[in-house]
N, C-alpha and C positions, 0 to 999 in steps of 0.2 A: 504494500500500500504506500502511495506517495505521501511524503511528510510535508507539513508546513514548518518552515524554519524561521527563526528570529535571529537576525544579526544586530548586535548592539554596538553603535558607534556611528560616526558621520564623516569619516575621512576617506582617503584613498584606499586604505587597507580594507575597510569594510565594504567599499564599493567593489573592490576586486573579489572579495569573498562572496558577495551577493551575486556578482556576474558569473562566477564559476559554479556556484551552487545551483543557479537557475538552469545550467546546462544539463544537470543530472535528471534522468527520467525518474529517479527515486524522490525527487523534490517537486511537490505540487505548487508551492508558492513560497516566496522569500519576503518577509517583512524586514525592513531596516529602520532602526530607531536610534537617533532621529533621522538618519540618512542625509542625503544631499540632493542637489538638483539632478544628478546623474542616476540616482536610484528612485526617482519619483515616477511611478506609473510607467515602468518600462517592462513590458511583457509580463513575466511571472514575478517581477519585483515591484514592490511598492513601499513607500515610507509609512511610518507609524508615529503618532504624536504621544505615545505612551511615555510617562515620566520615568526615565530609566534610573534616575537617582533614588527613586523610591522602590526598593526591592519587593515590597509587598504588592505594589501596584503592578510591577512587571510579572510577578508570579501569577496574579489574577488574570492578567492579559493572556498569558500562556495557556491557562486553563480554559478561558473563554473562547480562545481561537484555536484550540486543539494543536498547540505547537509541539512538535515532536522532538525538536532539538534547538538549543540556543547556543550561538557562538558569540563570545564577548571579545571585541577588539579594543575597546576603550580602556586604557591602562588605569586611569583613575578609578574606574568602577571595579576592576580586578583587585586593586589594592584595597578597596572598600569592602571586599568580601561578597560581591554579588553572586559569584559562582557557589560559594558555600551556602548562601541563603536559598538559592534556587534548587540546589541539590537536596537540601534539607526538606524542601517543600515537595519533593518528588518530581521536579522538572529536570529533564536530561540537559546537561550543559557542558559545553566544551570550553575549557579554559583553566588556568591555574587557580588554586585556592589563594586566599589572601596571604597566607604564610609563604607560599611559593612565589607569589607575585612580588614579594619584597626584593627578589633578585633583579627586577627591572625598575621597581618604584623607589627603592631606598639605596642610593649609591654607596653610602658608607657600609650598610649591611652587606651589599654585594662584594665590595672590596675586601671586607673582613672575612667573608666566606671563602673567597679565592685564596687569601693568605693562609687561612686555617687549614685548607685542604691541599696546600702546596701547588695551586694552579698559578702559572706565571701571570703576572699583571704588573702594570707600571707602578713605580713608587708613588705613595699617596699619603695625605694627611687630611683629617676632617677638622673643621673649625666652626665654632659658634661665635667667635670674636673676630670682627673684621680686621682689627689691627694685627692680630696674630696671623691671620690668613695671608696678609700682605708680606709677612716676613719669611715665607718659604724660599729656599735657596735653589730650587730646581732651575736649570738653565732655560728651559722653555716649559710653559705650564698649560694645563687644561683645567679650566675652572668649571666645576659642575655643581648645579644646585641640587638640593635634596627634594624628593617628593615625586609624585606621578607626572608632574610637568617638567621633570628634570631634563629630558631630552631637548626641550626648547630653551633650557637655561644653560647651554654649554658654550663656553667661549674658549677658543684656541688663542692664547696670548703669546705674542712673540717677545714681549718685554715685561718686566716687573710692573711698570706703570700701567700697562694695558690690563694685566691681571688684577691689579688693585681697583681699577675702574669697574671691572666686572664684579668683583667682590662687593663693592659698594652698592652697585645696582641690585644685586641679589639680596644682600643682608640688610642694608640700611633702608632701601626703598621697599623691601619685602616683595620684590617683583616675582620671585619664584619660591621663596622659603626663608628659613632662618638658619640654615646650615649650608656650608659649602664644602666640597671635597676638591682639594688641589692635587692634581696628578702631574707627574713628569710626562712631557710630551714624547711619544714614541713616533719616530719618522718611518714612513714606508707605506706599502699598500694596505688598505683596510678591506677585510672580507667579513661577511656575516654567514655563520653556519647555524642554521636552525634545526631543531630536532622535535619530534613528537614523542611523548612518553606517557604511559599510564601509571608511572611510579615504579614499574618493574622493567618493562621492555622499552628500549630507545630505538627510534627509527629516524635517521638523519635525512635531510634534504640536501641537494647539491649546493655548494657554496655560491653566494651571490655577492656582487660588489655594489654597495649603496653609494649614492652621491648626496652628501648632506650640506655642502656649502651652497648658499643662496645664488651666487653669481657664477658666470662662466670663469674658466681658468682656476677653479678651486679657490675662489675669493668670496668675501662676504661672510656674514654670520652663519653659524651652524644651525641647521634646521632639523626637524625630525626625519626628513628624507625628501630629496627632490627627484628621486628616481633610482632605479637599480637595473642590473642586467645579470643574466645567468644563462649558460655556464660562463665561467671566467677563464681566460687563457692562462692566468698565472698559476692555476692549480691543475695538475694532471689527474685524470681519472685513476682511481686505485685499480691496479691489475690483480686479477685473481690468480692464486697460486695453484 
């Protein structure tokens, strides 16, 4: 039986998910909440005005519309535990729990996790005091905000002065949060390797190269993502033995 699916979010990620889901014969209809102009009344896809910040309302929407599966793309909602609440109410939901979502939503938690498990990562320090944050001695710095919006609060600073300006914007103006993580800048190619897991089995996807700077020539502020391509020529396919 074809399922009705709810995709939660309104960006390009959710647009792509809805577009691909709609191609499946196992999917009857895809609701996107809140969605965007590209997901509004497009074949099997339509937007929903359901209040996604209220997990009780989302749960009731799923029951009223016979939703067979929910996919959550919006990181702030994952960090807020929407997957935990929907599953507890008996709604099938694809996405990490609030505890697991900390790896993406809490920069200092993620960096400490990497250190604790011996996973290589750039040198880093977390700060709640702007003056102390400006005193880091890394030759080049990445300034990251804390929280679900942290990807939009990333500054690659070529100088100490530029790093201090980013710290002031984040911490004094409370643009993205009240904590910053200062990392040593690692030079080279950046690749993203995503995996699916049920907590026991891990299935990886091919590596992709995202492009996050706003302007051509790798210039401008860092965004959540301006595009990506896959496969990437820098990574050779694994040969079977």
